[in-house]
C-alpha positions as CSV (number, residue, x, y, z in Angstrom):
1,X,58.2,180.0,100.3
2,X,60.6,180.6,97.8
3,X,63.9,178.7,98.2
4,X,67.4,180.0,96.7
5,X,70.1,177.8,96.4
6,X,72.7,180.9,96.9
7,X,72.5,184.6,97.3
8,X,73.2,185.2,93.5
9,X,70.3,182.8,92.4
10,X,68.0,185.2,94.2
11,X,66.0,187.3,91.7
12,X,63.2,189.0,93.2
13,X,63.2,192.2,91.3
14,X,59.8,193.8,92.0
15,X,60.0,194.0,95.9
16,X,62.6,195.3,98.7
17,X,63.3,192.9,101.6
18,X,63.3,192.9,105.1
19,X,66.4,190.2,106.1
20,X,67.4,188.1,108.9
21,X,70.6,186.4,109.2
22,X,72.1,183.4,111.0
23,X,72.5,179.4,111.5
24,X,68.9,179.3,113.0
25,X,69.8,175.7,114.5
26,X,66.8,174.7,116.0
27,X,64.4,177.1,114.9
28,X,63.8,177.0,118.7
29,X,61.7,180.0,120.4
30,X,64.4,182.3,120.2
31,X,64.8,182.0,116.7
32,X,61.3,182.5,116.5
33,X,61.1,185.5,118.4
34,X,63.5,187.0,115.8
35,X,61.0,185.5,112.9
36,X,58.2,187.5,114.3
37,X,60.1,190.0,114.4
38,X,60.9,189.9,110.6
39,X,57.5,189.4,109.6
40,X,55.8,192.4,111.6
41,X,58.1,194.9,109.8
42,X,57.7,193.9,106.3
43,X,57.2,197.7,105.8
44,X,53.3,198.0,104.6
45,X,54.0,195.2,101.8
46,X,56.4,196.9,100.1
47,X,59.0,194.9,101.0
48,X,59.1,191.0,101.7
49,X,60.5,188.6,104.6
50,X,63.5,186.6,103.5
51,X,66.4,184.8,105.8
52,X,69.6,184.3,104.9
53,X,71.2,180.6,106.2
54,X,74.2,178.6,105.5
55,X,74.6,175.2,105.0
56,X,77.2,173.4,106.0
57,X,77.3,174.7,109.4
58,X,80.5,177.3,109.5
59,X,81.9,175.3,112.1
60,X,82.3,172.3,110.4
61,X,84.0,174.4,107.3
62,X,86.3,176.6,109.5
63,X,86.9,174.3,112.1
64,X,87.0,171.1,110.1
65,X,85.0,170.0,113.6
66,X,83.7,166.6,112.5
67,X,81.9,166.1,115.8
68,X,79.7,169.1,115.1
69,X,76.1,167.9,116.5
70,X,73.3,169.7,115.0
71,X,69.6,169.9,116.1
72,X,68.0,169.9,112.6
73,X,69.2,168.4,109.0
74,X,69.2,171.0,106.7
75,X,65.8,169.5,105.3
76,X,64.2,169.5,108.9
77,X,65.0,173.5,109.0
78,X,63.9,174.8,105.7
79,X,60.7,172.5,106.6
80,X,60.5,174.2,110.2
81,X,61.3,177.9,108.3
82,X,58.8,177.5,105.4
83,X,55.9,176.8,108.2
84,X,56.6,180.2,109.6
85,X,55.3,181.7,106.6
86,X,58.3,183.7,104.9
87,X,58.4,184.6,101.5
88,X,62.3,184.0,100.5
89,X,65.0,181.6,101.8
90,X,68.5,181.6,101.0
91,X,70.6,178.3,101.8
92,X,73.9,179.7,101.2
93,X,76.7,176.9,100.7
94,X,79.3,178.2,103.4
95,X,82.6,177.7,101.9
96,X,86.2,179.3,102.8
97,X,86.0,181.4,100.1
98,X,82.6,182.6,101.1
99,X,84.0,182.8,105.0
100,X,86.5,185.1,103.5
101,X,84.3,187.9,102.1
102,X,85.1,191.4,104.0
103,X,82.4,192.9,105.9
104,X,82.2,195.7,103.3
105,X,81.8,193.0,100.6
106,X,79.2,191.5,102.2
107,X,76.6,194.4,102.6
108,X,77.5,195.9,99.5
109,X,77.8,192.7,97.6
110,X,75.1,190.7,99.3
111,X,72.8,192.8,101.2
112,X,72.6,195.6,99.1
113,X,72.8,194.4,95.4
114,X,71.7,191.2,95.3
115,X,68.7,190.7,97.9
116,X,68.0,194.5,97.9
117,X,67.7,194.9,101.5
118,X,65.6,197.7,102.9
119,X,65.9,196.6,106.2
120,X,67.9,194.0,108.4
121,X,66.9,192.7,111.7
122,X,70.0,190.9,113.6
123,X,69.9,189.5,117.4
124,X,72.1,191.1,119.8
125,X,75.9,191.1,119.7
126,X,75.4,189.7,115.9
127,X,79.2,189.6,114.1
128,X,79.6,189.0,110.0
129,X,82.0,189.0,107.6
130,X,85.8,187.8,107.6
131,X,86.9,186.7,110.8
132,X,83.5,188.2,112.3
133,X,85.2,191.5,111.7
134,X,81.6,193.4,111.2
135,X,79.6,194.8,114.1
136,X,76.2,196.3,114.6
137,X,77.8,199.6,114.3
138,X,79.5,198.9,111.1
139,X,76.4,197.3,110.2
140,X,74.8,200.9,110.6
141,X,77.0,202.8,108.8
142,X,76.9,200.7,105.6
143,X,73.4,200.9,105.8
144,X,73.4,204.6,105.6
145,X,75.9,204.3,102.3
146,X,73.9,201.7,101.1
147,X,70.4,202.3,101.7
148,X,69.3,199.8,104.0
149,X,67.9,200.2,107.8
150,X,69.3,198.4,110.7
151,X,67.5,197.2,113.6
152,X,68.8,195.4,116.3
153,X,66.6,193.0,118.7
154,X,67.4,193.8,122.5
155,X,69.2,191.4,124.3
156,X,66.3,192.0,127.0
157,X,63.9,190.4,124.5
158,X,66.0,187.2,123.7
159,X,67.2,186.9,127.2
160,X,64.0,186.8,128.3
161,X,63.2,183.7,126.5
162,X,66.0,181.9,128.4
163,X,67.3,179.7,125.7
164,X,70.2,178.7,123.2
165,X,70.8,176.0,120.9
166,X,73.4,175.0,123.6
167,X,70.8,174.5,125.9
168,X,68.9,172.3,124.1
169,X,71.6,169.6,122.9
170,X,72.7,169.5,126.7
171,X,69.2,168.7,127.8
172,X,68.9,166.2,124.6
173,X,72.2,164.2,126.0
174,X,71.1,164.3,129.2
175,X,67.7,162.9,127.9
176,X,65.8,165.6,129.3
177,X,63.4,165.4,125.8
178,X,60.2,167.4,127.3
179,X,62.8,170.4,128.6
180,X,64.3,170.2,125.3
181,X,60.9,170.6,123.4
182,X,59.5,173.5,125.5
183,X,62.8,175.6,124.6
184,X,62.2,174.2,120.3
185,X,58.5,175.3,120.9
186,X,57.8,172.0,119.0
187,X,58.8,168.3,119.8
188,X,62.3,166.9,118.5
189,X,62.3,165.1,115.6
190,X,64.4,162.7,113.8
191,X,64.1,162.1,110.1
192,X,65.3,159.1,108.4
193,X,64.9,155.9,105.6
194,X,63.5,153.0,107.2
195,X,66.1,150.0,106.7
196,X,65.8,146.2,107.0
197,X,66.7,145.3,110.7
198,X,67.1,141.3,112.1
199,X,63.2,141.0,112.4
200,X,63.3,139.4,115.7
201,X,60.4,142.0,117.1
202,X,57.8,140.3,114.5
203,X,58.8,136.8,116.5
204,X,57.0,138.4,119.6
205,X,54.3,140.6,117.6
206,X,56.4,143.8,118.5
207,X,57.6,144.7,114.6
208,X,59.8,147.5,114.4
209,X,61.2,150.4,112.1
210,X,64.9,150.9,111.5
211,X,65.4,154.1,111.3
212,X,68.9,155.4,109.5
213,X,69.6,158.7,109.6
214,X,72.1,159.8,106.4
215,X,73.1,163.0,108.1
216,X,76.1,162.5,110.5
217,X,75.9,165.7,112.1
218,X,72.2,165.5,113.9
219,X,72.6,164.9,117.5
220,X,70.8,161.5,118.3
221,X,69.6,161.7,122.1
222,X,70.6,160.0,125.1
223,X,69.6,156.6,124.4
224,X,66.8,154.6,126.2
225,X,62.9,154.8,125.4
226,X,61.1,157.2,124.2
227,X,57.2,157.4,123.4
228,X,57.3,159.0,120.1
229,X,54.5,159.8,117.3
230,X,54.7,159.9,113.4
231,X,52.3,161.2,110.8
232,X,52.1,158.1,107.7
233,X,50.0,158.5,104.7
234,X,47.8,161.2,106.5
235,X,47.5,159.1,109.7
236,X,48.4,159.6,113.4
237,X,50.2,156.9,114.9
238,X,52.0,156.8,118.6
239,X,55.0,154.6,118.8
240,X,58.0,153.4,121.1
241,X,61.1,154.0,120.2
242,X,64.6,152.4,121.8
243,X,67.9,154.3,120.7
244,X,70.7,152.5,121.8
245,X,73.1,149.4,121.6
246,X,71.0,146.6,121.8
247,X,72.7,145.2,125.2
248,X,70.6,142.4,124.9
249,X,71.6,141.1,121.8
250,X,75.3,142.3,122.2
251,X,75.1,144.9,120.1
252,X,77.6,146.5,118.0
253,X,76.5,149.8,117.0
254,X,74.1,152.3,118.0
255,X,70.5,151.8,116.7
256,X,67.3,153.7,116.7
257,X,64.3,151.0,116.3
258,X,60.4,151.7,116.7
259,X,57.7,150.1,117.0
260,X,54.5,151.8,115.9
261,X,51.3,151.2,118.0
262,X,48.4,149.5,115.9
263,X,50.4,150.2,112.8
264,X,50.9,147.2,110.4
265,X,52.2,148.3,107.1
266,X,55.5,147.7,105.7
267,X,57.8,150.7,105.6
268,X,61.1,149.6,104.3
269,X,62.9,152.1,101.8
270,X,60.8,155.4,102.6
271,X,61.6,158.3,104.6
272,X,59.6,158.8,108.0
273,X,59.9,161.5,110.5
274,X,59.5,160.4,114.3
275,X,59.0,162.8,117.1
276,X,60.3,162.6,120.8
277,X,57.1,163.3,123.1
278,X,58.6,161.6,126.8
279,X,61.4,159.7,128.0
280,X,60.1,156.4,129.2
281,X,63.2,154.6,131.1
282,X,67.1,153.6,130.3
283,X,67.8,150.9,128.2
284,X,68.8,148.1,130.0
285,X,70.4,144.4,129.7
286,X,68.2,141.7,130.1
287,X,68.8,137.9,130.9
288,X,66.7,136.9,127.9
289,X,64.5,137.8,124.7
290,X,61.7,137.0,126.9
291,X,62.4,139.0,129.7
292,X,63.1,142.0,126.9
293,X,60.0,141.8,125.4
294,X,57.9,141.7,128.9
295,X,59.4,144.7,129.4
296,X,58.4,146.1,126.4
297,X,55.0,144.8,126.7
298,X,54.8,147.1,130.5
299,X,56.3,150.0,128.0
300,X,53.1,149.9,126.0
301,X,50.7,149.5,128.5
302,X,52.1,152.7,130.1
303,X,52.2,154.6,126.7
304,X,48.3,154.0,126.2
305,X,47.5,154.7,129.2
306,X,49.3,158.2,129.3
307,X,47.4,158.2,125.9
308,X,44.0,157.0,127.2
309,X,44.0,159.5,129.8
310,X,45.2,162.6,128.1
311,X,48.9,163.1,130.0
312,X,49.8,162.6,125.8
313,X,48.1,163.9,123.1
314,X,49.2,164.1,119.3
315,X,50.5,167.2,118.1
316,X,51.0,168.6,114.8
317,X,52.9,172.2,114.5
């Protein structure tokens, strides 16, 4: 998959494109249905698939909504779309100036002239252009003028999947990680750099890696203890992750700590991805560190039992 940092950078002069447009936050099973339609209609090899997405999220720019919580960082989203088998991905910088493009400007200058759209596939009720003024009917009219076809995926096709990014966010905020994963079609992931912690875990033979997620817009699920998986240097590991305030230590800020089972290497300064599999329990305050680590030992026994009995298995996507 070729990645472009704006539509002006796109330079596929040999073939036309089959296109879909959207923020694709989560790249969930509803999005995957649209992508499947896109890939199936590349016009007998005469055109190549292309997704036009935006960064930052339009709400952050237009509404100055600093509390926007997204399911993917931009790098995670690019990785998921790359695995889908697309030919081209344009990550268009979303600015106030870009938002002022009229529907006509968008259809003529971007779809027709720059990315050579032969067919545009959109979800039902898709709106585009300044103030979301462009409708499906307008797109069809512009398509006649600028020689591209427009197909709207019927509402029934998407509604049959009964999923949305909003539903997934709600599930994650409630700690319903398995429900969220079923909507996503993959395991929800947290990606960040391993930073120095207080090393208390090492004293109790439970060393942890502390993960710092730089992207403030990334949604971190409900606090608690989770069974997780991670791939490091092509090796697969299960682990236990705690998200929360560390009340036993009178913590002042929310942290993400992972204890990888049967893993001993130093990861400081590296970037890792952790996939969330199952929520084990709420975060608790214990009377002592000894009681805390006794509970962590119970959590580990439970996790290993689930793994051994095949209730949890390592999955890649």
